[in-house]
C-alpha positions in Angstrom: 76.8 124.1 110.5 75.5 125.0 113.9 76.2 127.9 116.3 75.1 126.1 119.4 78.0 126.6 122.0 77.7 123.0 123.1 78.1 121.7 119.6 81.2 121.4 117.5 81.4 123.1 114.1 81.9 121.2 110.9 84.0 122.5 108.0 82.9 121.3 104.5 85.3 121.7 101.6 84.1 122.7 98.2 83.7 120.3 95.3 82.8 120.4 91.7 80.2 118.2 90.1 81.7 116.3 87.2 78.5 116.7 85.1 78.6 120.5 85.6 82.3 120.7 84.7 81.7 118.7 81.5 79.3 121.5 80.3 82.1 124.0 80.1 83.3 124.8 76.6 86.9 125.1 77.6 87.9 123.3 80.8 91.4 124.9 80.9 89.5 128.0 82.1 88.2 126.3 85.2 90.5 123.3 86.0 94.1 123.7 87.0 96.2 120.6 86.8 99.9 119.8 86.5 99.1 116.5 84.9 96.3 117.4 82.5 97.1 120.5 80.4 94.6 120.6 77.5 90.8 120.7 77.4 90.8 117.2 75.8 93.0 115.8 78.5 90.9 117.3 81.3 87.7 116.2 79.7 89.0 112.6 79.2 90.0 112.4 82.8 86.6 113.7 84.0 84.8 111.1 81.7 87.1 108.4 83.1 86.1 109.3 86.6 82.4 109.5 85.7 82.6 106.1 84.1 84.1 104.8 87.4 81.0 106.1 89.2 82.5 109.3 90.6 80.2 112.4 90.8 82.4 115.0 92.3 86.0 116.2 92.4 87.5 118.1 95.3 88.4 121.8 95.1 91.8 121.7 96.7 93.0 119.2 99.2 90.5 117.2 101.4 91.5 114.2 103.5 87.9 113.2 104.0 86.5 113.3 100.5 84.1 110.8 98.9 83.8 111.1 95.1 80.2 110.1 95.2 79.1 112.7 97.9 81.9 115.3 98.2 83.6 116.3 101.5 82.3 114.3 104.4 83.1 117.1 106.9 85.8 118.0 109.3 84.7 118.6 113.0 86.3 121.7 114.6 85.9 123.8 117.7 85.3 127.0 115.8 84.2 128.0 112.3 86.9 127.9 109.6 86.2 131.1 107.6 
């Protein structure tokens, strides 16, 4: 992010690394999902995504998300804090 008045700002959404999440003992403590309720279900979904080559999952909604690199950024006129 830059504070140059002639430049635009870029908002980057948070993401979780799949490998990091898989280290948690109980994923129900850190992952909230309407579809996956148990630790086993969440873990299986993360393993499925990892096997498909995904490295990250989005925290919240992001319409410019790449599962291999995370949020690709959202240009804006001012910081989104």
